[in-house]
C-alpha positions in Angstrom: -193.0 -239.1 202.5 -190.7 -238.1 205.0 -191.7 -238.2 208.5 -191.5 -234.5 210.4 -188.9 -234.2 212.9 -189.9 -232.8 216.3 -188.2 -229.4 215.7 -190.2 -229.2 212.2 -193.4 -229.8 214.0 -192.4 -227.1 216.5 -191.5 -224.7 213.6 -194.8 -225.4 211.9 -196.8 -224.6 214.8 -194.8 -221.5 215.2 -195.4 -220.5 211.8 -199.1 -221.0 211.9 -199.3 -218.8 215.0 -197.3 -216.2 213.6 -199.8 -215.8 210.8 -202.7 -215.5 213.4 -200.7 -213.0 215.3 -199.9 -210.9 212.4 -203.5 -210.9 211.3 -205.3 -210.2 214.8 -202.5 -207.7 216.3 -203.6 -204.3 217.0 -201.4 -201.2 216.8 -197.9 -201.1 218.4 -198.0 -198.9 221.5 -196.3 -195.7 221.5 -193.0 -195.3 223.3 -193.5 -194.0 226.8 -190.2 -192.3 228.0 -188.1 -189.4 227.2 -187.0 -188.5 223.6 -183.6 -189.4 222.6 -181.9 -186.6 220.8 -181.2 -187.3 217.1 -178.3 -186.0 215.0 -179.1 -182.3 213.7 -179.4 -183.5 210.3 -182.1 -186.1 211.1 -183.9 -183.6 213.4 -183.9 -181.2 210.6 -185.5 -183.6 208.3 -187.9 -185.0 210.7 -187.2 -188.4 209.4 -184.7 -191.2 209.1 -184.8 -192.6 205.6 -184.3 -196.3 205.4 -182.8 -198.4 202.5 -184.5 -202.0 202.3 -185.1 -204.6 199.9 -188.8 -204.3 200.6 -190.6 -207.9 199.8 -189.3 -210.2 202.6 -192.4 -210.9 204.8 -192.6 -210.8 207.7 -190.1 -208.1 208.1 -191.0 -205.6 205.3 -193.6 -206.2 202.5 -196.5 -204.6 200.8 -199.8 -205.6 201.7 -202.5 -206.0 198.9 -203.8 -202.5 199.5 -200.3 -201.1 199.2 -199.5 -200.6 202.9 -195.9 -201.2 203.9 -196.0 -203.3 206.9 -193.5 -206.0 208.7 -191.5 -206.3 211.9 -188.6 -204.2 210.7 -191.2 -201.4 209.7 -192.7 -201.5 213.2 -189.1 -201.6 214.9 -187.9 -198.5 212.8 -191.1 -196.7 213.5 -190.6 -197.5 217.4 -186.8 -196.4 217.1 -187.3 -193.2 215.2 -190.4 -192.4 217.6 -187.9 -192.4 220.5 -186.1 -189.7 218.6 -189.1 -187.8 217.9 -188.8 -188.2 214.0 -190.7 -190.3 211.5 -189.3 -192.9 208.9 -189.2 -192.7 205.3 -188.6 -196.4 203.6 -186.6 -196.3 200.1 -186.9 -199.6 198.1 -183.4 -200.8 196.8 -182.5 -204.2 195.5 -180.5 -206.4 197.9 -177.2 -206.6 195.8 -177.1 -202.9 195.8 -178.2 -201.7 199.3 -175.0 -201.0 200.9 -173.7 -198.9 197.7 -177.1 -197.0 198.2 -176.2 -196.4 201.8 -172.6 -195.3 201.0 -173.9 -193.0 198.3 -176.2 -191.3 200.8 -179.3 -192.2 199.5 -180.4 -193.3 202.9 -179.5 -192.9 206.5 -179.3 -196.5 207.3 -180.3 -199.9 206.3 -182.8 -202.3 207.7 -183.4 -205.2 205.4 -182.7 -208.5 207.3 -178.9 -207.8 206.7 -176.6 -210.2 208.5 -173.9 -208.7 210.4 -170.6 -210.3 208.9 -166.8 -209.3 209.3 -166.9 -208.7 205.6 -169.5 -206.1 205.6 -168.1 -204.6 208.6 -165.2 -203.6 206.7 -167.4 -201.0 204.8 -170.4 -200.4 207.3 -171.1 -200.4 211.0 -173.8 -202.4 212.7 -176.3 -202.1 215.5 -177.9 -205.6 216.0 -181.5 -206.1 216.6 -182.4 -209.8 215.6 -181.3 -213.3 215.3 -181.8 -215.4 212.2 -181.0 -218.5 210.3 -181.1 -220.0 206.7 -183.5 -222.6 205.5 -184.3 -224.5 202.5 -188.0 -224.6 201.2 -189.1 -227.6 199.0 -192.2 -228.9 197.5 -194.8 -230.5 199.7 -193.5 -234.0 200.6 -189.9 -233.3 199.5 -189.9 -235.1 196.2 -186.2 -234.5 195.7 -185.3 -235.7 199.1 -183.4 -232.5 200.2 -182.3 -232.4 204.0 -179.8 -229.7 203.9 -177.0 -227.9 201.7 -175.4 -231.6 201.2 -178.5 -232.8 199.4 -178.3 -230.2 196.6 -175.7 -231.7 194.3 -177.2 -231.7 190.7 -180.3 -229.9 191.8 -181.4 -226.4 191.1 -182.1 -224.0 194.0 -183.6 -220.5 193.7 -181.9 -217.7 195.7 -181.9 -213.8 195.8 -178.9 -211.9 194.3 -176.4 -210.8 196.9 -177.8 -212.9 199.6 -176.1 -215.2 202.3 -177.8 -218.2 201.0 -176.3 -217.6 197.7 -172.8 -217.3 199.1 -173.6 -220.6 201.0 -174.7 -222.5 198.1 -171.3 -221.2 196.1 -169.4 -222.4 199.2 -171.1 -225.9 199.1 -170.3 -226.1 195.3 -166.6 -226.1 196.2 -167.1 -229.1 198.7 -169.0 -230.9 195.8 -166.1 -230.3 193.4 -163.7 -231.6 195.9 -165.9 -234.8 196.3 -166.2 -235.1 192.4 -170.0 -234.5 192.6 -172.0 -232.3 190.4 -172.4 -228.6 191.6 -175.8 -227.3 192.7 -177.3 -224.9 190.0 -178.2 -221.7 191.8 -180.8 -220.0 189.9 -180.5 -216.4 191.0 -183.1 -213.8 191.0 -183.3 -210.0 191.7 -186.2 -210.2 194.4 -186.7 -212.9 197.0 -190.2 -213.1 196.0 -189.3 -214.2 192.3 -187.1 -216.7 193.9 -189.9 -218.1 195.8 -192.0 -218.1 192.8 -189.7 -220.2 190.9 -190.1 -223.1 193.4 -194.0 -222.5 193.4 -194.1 -223.2 189.7 -191.8 -226.1 189.8 -188.7 -224.4 188.0 -186.4 -225.5 191.0 -186.3 -228.2 193.7 -185.4 -225.8 196.4 -185.7 -222.3 197.6 -183.1 -220.7 200.0 -184.3 -218.0 202.3 -184.1 -216.9 206.1 -186.4 -218.8 208.3 -188.7 -215.9 209.1 -189.2 -215.6 205.5 -189.9 -219.5 205.1 -192.3 -219.2 208.0 -194.2 -216.7 206.3 -194.7 -218.6 203.1 -195.6 -221.6 205.0 -198.3 -219.7 206.8 -199.8 -218.5 203.4 -199.7 -221.9 201.9 -199.2 -224.8 204.5 -200.3 -227.6 202.0 -197.9 -226.6 199.3 -194.5 -226.5 200.9 -192.1 -228.5 203.3 -188.7 -227.4 205.0 -185.9 -229.2 203.4 -184.2 -230.2 206.8 -183.2 -228.1 209.8 -182.5 -224.3 209.7 -178.9 -223.4 209.7 -176.3 -220.8 209.6 -177.4 -218.9 212.6 -176.3 -215.4 212.5 -177.4 -211.8 213.6 -179.4 -209.1 211.7 -178.3 -205.4 212.1 -179.0 -201.9 211.0 -176.1 -201.0 209.0 -174.6 -197.3 209.0 -171.9 -195.3 207.3 -169.0 -195.4 209.3 -168.6 -191.9 209.6 -172.2 -191.5 211.0 -171.2 -192.2 214.6 -173.9 -189.9 216.1 -176.9 -191.7 214.3 -175.5 -195.2 215.3 -175.3 -194.0 219.0 -178.9 -192.7 218.8 -180.3 -195.7 217.1 -178.6 -198.0 219.8 -180.0 -195.9 222.7 -183.4 -195.9 221.0 -183.2 -199.6 220.5 -182.3 -200.2 224.3 -185.2 -198.0 225.1 -187.8 -199.9 223.4 -186.3 -203.3 224.8 -186.4 -201.7 228.3 -190.0 -200.8 227.9 -191.5 -203.8 226.2 -192.2 -202.4 222.7 -189.5 -204.4 221.0 -190.9 -207.6 222.2 -194.6 -206.5 221.7 -193.4 -206.0 218.0 -191.9 -209.5 217.6 -194.8 -211.1 219.1 -196.9 -209.3 216.8 -195.2 -210.9 213.9 -194.7 -214.2 215.3 -190.8 -214.0 215.6 -190.0 -213.6 219.3 -187.8 -216.4 219.3 -185.3 -214.4 217.4 -185.1 -211.8 219.9 -181.6 -210.8 220.7 
């Protein structure tokens, strides 16, 4: 069995602490300052409609009782609260989430969406978290996967349209130039389905963000390991239609306000992800 690295040990301790925090945390404190004026359409509707690929714990997922919870849920509620409105969450598959926004099925996206130059060609972002990618493997790492370079000839489960899927595709170009067999990306419509493929042994690795990997470690710490160090650090942002400048500005002002009064960090600590604060 591979010996854990120091950073892996720290990650393991962090993920277990995150589970305890999520189980014991109380309600998020209400904002304690003046209301930020929302756009007229948001004020009239008395809500922000948020598109999300719900099912990526600890950011947005359903508990067994059907309640929607998660760090992004709490952040959106705190930000909307600063505008004096509520939130409505609309579930959309990840590969269709930007088209749904452009079709005005929602007002914004909060769904662990990486702020990338290609995406900025079609939407605008207000960033709120850092993140990284990771590979999750079976306990003991029987396939010896320590990073993308070790995926040649192996199966890796990914969610359709995600950054990790793109990274595996780019890695396969490298394998081709080196005369190595490609990785087989087994693509699923939902992140939870990709995780299940690893759980039942259909694949040798499951690619996801470090936050989601950490959550699954807390749920089954004796079943899984991290396949190497986290990689591809990036920034997560809320996405807006380019012509919806007024909402972008109000959202950014509300985010700045909850950062200033401490609500932002309280939410991140509740879900054990304070190390990913901007």
